[in-house]
C-alpha positions in Angstrom: 110.0 14.7 9.8 111.4 18.2 9.0 114.8 19.5 10.1 114.7 22.0 12.9 115.8 25.4 11.8 118.7 27.1 13.6 117.5 30.6 14.7 119.8 33.0 16.5 119.1 36.3 18.3 120.9 39.5 17.4 121.0 42.9 19.1 120.3 45.5 16.4 121.8 48.9 16.6 122.1 52.0 14.4 125.1 54.1 13.3 123.8 56.8 11.1 121.5 55.3 8.6 123.2 51.9 8.8 121.8 49.0 10.8 124.2 46.6 12.5 123.7 43.5 14.5 125.8 41.5 16.9 125.0 38.0 18.3 123.0 38.6 21.5 125.0 35.9 23.4 128.1 38.0 22.7 126.7 41.1 24.5 127.1 41.7 28.2 125.0 44.9 28.6 123.7 48.0 27.0 124.1 51.4 28.7 123.4 55.0 27.6 125.0 58.4 27.7 127.8 57.7 30.0 130.6 60.3 30.2 133.4 59.2 27.8 136.9 60.3 28.8 139.3 60.8 26.0 142.6 58.9 26.0 145.7 60.9 24.7 147.4 59.3 21.7 144.8 56.6 21.3 144.1 55.2 17.8 141.4 57.1 16.0 138.9 54.2 16.4 139.1 54.4 20.2 136.6 57.0 21.4 137.9 56.9 25.0 137.1 55.0 28.2 134.1 55.0 30.5 133.4 53.6 33.9 130.7 50.9 33.7 129.8 49.4 37.1 133.3 50.0 38.4 135.1 48.7 35.4 137.1 50.9 33.0 135.8 50.0 29.5 137.4 51.1 26.2 134.9 52.5 23.7 135.2 51.5 20.1 134.0 54.0 17.5 132.9 52.0 14.5 132.5 55.2 12.4 136.2 55.8 12.6 137.1 52.1 12.4 135.1 51.7 9.1 136.3 55.0 7.6 132.9 56.7 7.8 132.0 60.3 8.5 132.5 61.2 12.2 129.1 62.8 12.7 127.3 61.9 15.9 123.7 61.0 16.4 121.2 63.7 15.6 120.0 64.2 19.2 123.5 63.9 20.7 122.5 60.7 22.6 124.3 57.4 22.2 124.3 53.8 23.5 127.1 51.7 24.6 127.1 47.9 23.8 129.5 46.1 26.1 130.8 42.9 24.6 131.5 39.6 26.3 135.2 38.7 26.0 138.4 37.7 27.7 138.6 41.0 29.6 135.1 42.3 29.0 136.6 45.7 28.7 135.3 46.7 25.3 132.1 48.4 24.2 130.7 49.7 20.9 129.5 53.3 20.5 126.2 53.4 18.6 123.6 56.1 17.9 120.9 53.9 19.3 119.9 50.3 20.1 117.0 49.3 18.0 115.8 45.8 18.9 116.5 42.1 19.5 115.6 40.1 16.4 115.5 36.4 15.5 117.2 35.4 12.3 117.4 32.0 10.8 120.8 30.8 9.6 119.3 30.3 6.1 118.6 34.0 5.9 122.2 35.0 6.4 124.5 35.8 3.4 128.2 36.5 3.2 129.8 39.9 3.1 128.9 41.8 -0.1 131.8 42.3 -2.5 131.2 46.1 -2.7 131.7 46.7 1.1 134.8 48.8 1.9 137.8 46.8 3.0 138.1 48.4 6.5 134.5 47.3 7.3 134.4 43.9 5.6 137.1 42.5 7.9 134.6 42.8 10.8 131.5 41.6 9.0 130.3 38.1 9.7 127.2 38.1 7.4 124.3 40.3 6.2 120.6 39.8 6.2 117.4 41.7 5.2 115.1 43.0 8.0 112.0 44.9 7.1 113.4 46.0 3.7 116.7 47.1 5.3 120.1 45.4 5.3 121.4 44.5 8.7 125.2 44.0 8.8 126.1 41.4 11.4 129.5 42.0 13.0 131.9 39.4 14.2 132.4 39.9 17.9 135.6 37.9 17.7 137.1 40.2 15.2 136.1 43.3 17.2 137.6 41.8 20.3 141.0 41.3 18.6 141.3 45.1 18.7 141.6 44.7 22.5 145.0 43.1 22.0 146.3 45.9 19.7 
């Protein structure tokens, strides 16, 4: 009798040409093109705040956090991925949400050694999807930014 394979679902999203994933059970909701209000004197990786269903949610800009170019999506549209957490007041700014994918644990690998230091702190693992690398982020590490 064979061992059952552990398969998890991930929400895939794009930032520039990079594909990221976050465990689906760590996501509360996805929303699009809400008006983001800037916060004076906020850290560079905080894009601002937005009102989502009556809650003020802080928007995390991964481009800034990971030290990437601050270009926005080509069409000016974006998606917000609200994370589940203690306060549920954090969302990731992405260019677009691509899909929900199933990934077997055996297909996950550790963080590549060449990844930049700013980014690697938040990486849980990587996997290959349709000839592209998907970087799976650690929701727990991202949520630690809530307390900073």
